[in-house]
C-alpha positions as CSV (number, residue, x, y, z in Angstrom):
1,X,113.6,-143.9,123.0
2,X,111.5,-144.1,126.2
3,X,109.8,-140.6,126.9
4,X,110.2,-140.9,130.5
5,X,114.2,-141.7,129.8
6,X,114.6,-138.8,127.7
7,X,113.0,-135.9,130.1
8,X,115.1,-138.3,133.0
9,X,118.4,-136.9,130.7
10,X,117.4,-133.8,129.9
11,X,117.0,-132.9,133.5
12,X,120.1,-134.3,134.2
13,X,121.7,-132.4,131.8
14,X,120.3,-129.0,133.0
15,X,121.1,-129.2,136.5
16,X,124.9,-130.4,135.7
17,X,125.3,-127.1,133.0
18,X,123.7,-125.4,136.0
19,X,126.2,-126.6,138.6
20,X,128.8,-125.7,136.3
21,X,127.6,-122.7,136.0
22,X,127.1,-122.6,140.1
23,X,130.9,-123.4,139.8
24,X,132.3,-120.9,138.0
25,X,130.2,-117.8,140.0
26,X,131.7,-119.7,142.8
27,X,135.1,-118.8,142.0
28,X,134.2,-115.5,141.0
29,X,132.6,-114.5,143.6
30,X,133.7,-111.4,145.8
31,X,131.9,-110.8,148.7
32,X,130.9,-113.6,151.3
33,X,127.5,-113.4,150.7
34,X,127.9,-114.1,147.0
35,X,130.0,-117.3,148.3
36,X,127.2,-118.4,150.8
37,X,124.9,-118.4,148.0
38,X,126.6,-119.9,145.2
39,X,127.9,-122.8,148.1
40,X,124.2,-123.5,149.1
41,X,122.9,-123.7,145.6
42,X,125.9,-126.1,144.3
43,X,124.7,-128.1,147.6
44,X,121.0,-127.6,146.1
45,X,122.3,-128.8,142.8
46,X,124.4,-131.4,144.1
47,X,121.0,-133.0,146.2
48,X,119.0,-133.0,143.3
49,X,121.3,-134.5,140.7
50,X,121.7,-137.4,143.7
51,X,118.6,-138.2,143.7
52,X,117.7,-138.7,139.6
53,X,121.1,-140.9,139.6
54,X,119.6,-143.3,142.7
55,X,115.9,-142.8,140.8
56,X,117.8,-144.1,137.7
57,X,119.6,-147.1,139.6
58,X,116.3,-148.2,141.7
59,X,118.2,-147.3,145.1
60,X,116.1,-147.6,148.0
61,X,116.5,-145.3,151.2
62,X,118.8,-147.9,152.7
63,X,121.1,-147.8,149.9
64,X,121.2,-144.1,149.8
65,X,122.1,-143.9,153.3
66,X,124.8,-146.3,152.6
67,X,126.5,-144.1,149.9
68,X,125.7,-140.8,152.1
69,X,127.5,-142.4,154.8
70,X,124.4,-142.0,157.1
């Protein structure tokens, strides 16, 4: 119902779809250069997804650090 929640949902779906595509590309990568690229891309997407989840649950920096093991 909330437009802000819908935007967050849509962004999460977009990032997860990108992650699925990136993981497939990583599995199919032939060169070390391509593997490195897709590994870094997956890491970036993972960080973006984590940030959205943290925002969704309104976690503060200390709580985020606990989850990330820092």
